[in-house]
C-alpha positions as CSV (number, residue, x, y, z in Angstrom):
1,M,-15.0,-1.5,3.3
2,R,-15.3,-2.6,-0.4
3,R,-12.1,-0.7,-1.2
4,I,-10.2,-2.5,1.6
5,D,-11.7,-5.9,0.5
6,W,-10.6,-5.2,-3.1
7,A,-7.1,-4.1,-1.9
8,W,-6.7,-7.2,0.2
9,G,-7.7,-9.4,-2.7
10,F,-5.4,-7.6,-5.1
11,A,-2.5,-7.8,-2.7
12,G,-3.0,-11.6,-2.4
13,R,-2.6,-12.0,-6.2
14,S,0.1,-9.4,-6.7
15,G,3.1,-11.8,-6.9
16,G,6.4,-10.4,-5.8
17,I,5.6,-6.7,-5.7
18,D,7.6,-4.9,-3.1
19,P,5.2,-2.6,-1.2
20,A,7.8,0.0,-0.2
21,R,9.2,0.2,-3.7
22,L,5.7,0.6,-5.2
23,A,4.9,3.3,-2.7
24,E,8.0,5.3,-3.6
25,T,7.6,4.7,-7.3
26,S,3.9,5.5,-7.6
27,L,3.7,8.3,-5.0
28,G,7.2,9.8,-4.8
29,P,7.1,13.1,-2.8
30,L,3.3,12.6,-2.1
31,L,4.1,9.6,0.1
32,G,3.5,10.7,3.7
33,Q,5.9,9.7,6.5
34,D,3.1,8.0,8.4
35,T,2.0,5.8,5.4
36,A,5.6,4.9,4.6
37,E,6.1,3.8,8.3
38,Q,2.9,1.7,8.3
39,V,3.9,0.0,5.1
40,R,7.3,-0.7,6.4
41,R,6.0,-2.1,9.8
42,A,3.2,-4.2,8.3
43,G,3.2,-7.9,9.4
44,S,3.3,-9.2,5.9
45,R,3.7,-8.1,2.3
46,R,0.0,-8.5,1.7
47,E,-0.9,-6.3,4.7
48,A,1.6,-3.7,3.5
49,L,0.1,-3.6,0.0
50,T,-3.4,-3.4,1.5
51,L,-2.4,-0.5,3.7
52,L,-0.7,1.3,0.8
53,L,-3.7,0.9,-1.5
54,G,-6.0,2.1,1.2
55,S,-3.9,5.1,2.2
56,P,-5.2,8.6,1.7
57,E,-2.2,9.4,-0.6
58,F,-3.0,6.5,-2.9
59,Q,-6.7,7.3,-3.1
60,R,-6.1,11.0,-3.8
61,R,-7.5,12.0,-7.2
């Protein structure tokens, strides 16, 4: 839950970052179709960034 809270806070201060572009740039071929779809369908930019930062692909080490 802390990770999601952090992602929500970060997304609120992120300025004009485009979530879909960030996903493609940062993850490239690791970006899963389900995650890309959820980011694209999010209700707001902030929600999209939160979903991206909380996604399994983004958390992978």
